[in-house]
C-alpha positions, 0 to 999 in steps of 0.5 A: 499500499502506497503510503498516506502524504500529509501536505501543508498549503500555502495560500498566498495573498499579496506575496504574504501567507493567509487563510480564511474560513469558506473561502473568505475573511483572510487573515495573515498567516505568515511569510511562505518561504519562512512557512516553507522552511519550517514544514520541510523541516518539520517532515511534511511529505509534500508542499502545496502553494496556491496564489489564490487571487491570480485568476481573479485577478487575472494575473499569472502566479508570483514566478519570483516567489515560487522560486524563492520557495523551490529553494528553500526546500527539498520535499515535492512543491505544487504550484496554482493559481492563474495558470492557463496555459502550457507555457504557464506551466512550463515557466513555473516547472523551471523556477522549480515546481515539481507539480502544478494544480489547475482549476479553471482554466481546466474547467473552461477548457479540458483540453489544457489537462490533455496538453499539460498531461502530452507535454509534461507528462501526468506526474505534473499536472493536479486538477484541483477541484474546488467543491459545494453542495447546492440544492442536493448535489455536489457542484465544481466552483472556479476563481477561488470559489466565487463562480459555481458551475453547472458541472457535476463534482464526481462526473467532473473528477472521472472526465480530469482522471481519463484526460490525463490527470496525475493527482486530483486536489478535492476542497470541500469548501462547506469544510474549508477553515472550520476544522470541523473534519474533511468532507469523508463522504465526497472524498470516498466516492471520488477516490472509488471511482478514479484510479489516480490518488485524490488529495482531501483538502477543507476541514482538517483539525485534528488527528482523529480527522486525518485518521478518518480521511484515510480510513473511511475517505481513502484519500492518498493524501491530506492537505492542511493549512490553519492548524499546521501555520498557527501550530495547533496540530504538529506534524510530527505528532499528526504522524505518531497518531496515523502510525498507532492508528496501522495508517501507512506514513513516511517517517 
């Protein structure tokens, strides 16, 4: 069995790490380079860097900041935000990213997934899916969660896997920042329907929530932000707890 991964997330706005609840009410969480260095020391398996306002502000991801973070760490590093072309992907990989995350552009132009996979390999592309429960259905949202679509989340997850995505980063907007637990049900449904790894995001608040999303939700990785930024959960202690629960974890 593949080991389960613990992934801190740096949500970046105006060059700073920020964190909110349900995608709003953002507050400062520190310098991204310093946080990246800290997570490397503390035993994070990977790191995700999301320029959360790039798409809304119609600009590219902050390349210089990506370079600084990449130079400071030695773990796999995924970058997302404002990526809409194969050239954007090439620039970020050259800046030090190991993988890129696409969301809004992939919804607008699904062929982009095929093109990135063809040029750089599936292992380079993570498709981020921001989902919210609306009138009894899980629907995909774009533009940092600001724009609802009529696309059903599970069907979209199946499509991106077929198009060549290497992983899915599934964020439950209903759970985001609440620290009340991950979205186990939707994560499990998607994990059972696709053959690629699913990273669960949104709602992790304590060690038990991570156990639940790995055991019940069948996630391959779990991503969190504020609980790590503010040291409410220490990665070392989290991994010890997961090992006690007989989950395969990287030491």
